[in-house]
C-alpha positions in Angstrom: 149.2 92.3 -115.9 150.4 91.4 -119.3 149.7 94.8 -120.6 152.0 97.4 -122.3 151.3 101.1 -121.7 152.7 104.1 -123.5 154.2 106.8 -121.3 155.7 109.7 -123.3 158.0 108.3 -125.9 158.4 104.9 -124.2 156.4 101.7 -123.6 156.4 100.0 -120.3 155.5 96.3 -119.9 153.5 96.1 -116.7 154.3 92.4 -116.1 157.9 93.3 -115.5 157.2 96.2 -113.0 157.8 95.3 -109.4 157.1 98.7 -107.8 156.5 102.3 -108.7 157.5 105.1 -106.3 155.9 108.5 -106.8 157.3 111.7 -105.3 154.5 114.3 -105.7 156.7 117.1 -104.5 159.4 116.5 -107.1 157.0 115.3 -109.8 159.0 112.1 -110.3 158.3 108.4 -110.6 160.8 105.7 -110.1 159.9 102.4 -111.8 161.6 99.3 -110.4 161.6 96.3 -112.7 162.1 92.6 -112.1 165.8 91.9 -112.5 166.8 95.2 -110.9 166.3 97.7 -113.7 165.2 101.2 -112.8 163.6 104.0 -114.8 163.2 107.6 -113.5 160.4 109.6 -115.0 159.9 113.4 -114.6 157.1 115.9 -114.8 154.5 115.0 -117.5 155.7 111.4 -118.0 155.5 110.8 -114.2 152.0 112.3 -114.0 150.9 110.3 -117.1 152.2 107.0 -115.6 150.5 107.8 -112.3 147.2 108.5 -114.0 147.4 105.4 -116.2 148.3 103.1 -113.3 145.5 104.4 -111.1 143.0 103.4 -113.8 144.2 99.8 -113.4 144.9 99.8 -109.6 143.1 98.5 -106.6 143.6 100.9 -103.7 143.5 99.2 -100.2 142.5 100.9 -97.0 146.0 102.1 -96.3 146.2 105.6 -97.8 150.0 105.4 -98.5 149.9 102.3 -100.8 148.5 101.4 -104.2 148.3 97.7 -105.0 147.9 96.1 -108.4 145.8 93.0 -108.6 146.1 91.2 -112.0 142.9 90.5 -113.7 140.8 93.1 -111.9 140.1 95.9 -114.4 
């Protein structure tokens, strides 16, 4: 995905995101980037990122994983 998304006061370039780990109990999201960078989002920003990514995601049969497939929107 060559798309930028706005989450709170920041922009995230989805092409550089390797993985996003959500913790529903703590209302946090950890964004892991190519090159080793990490961003930790809390509360509203974490929920906004989750909602935005789920609109672009393909969800496989395994209920614990969400996989992004470039070009499928």
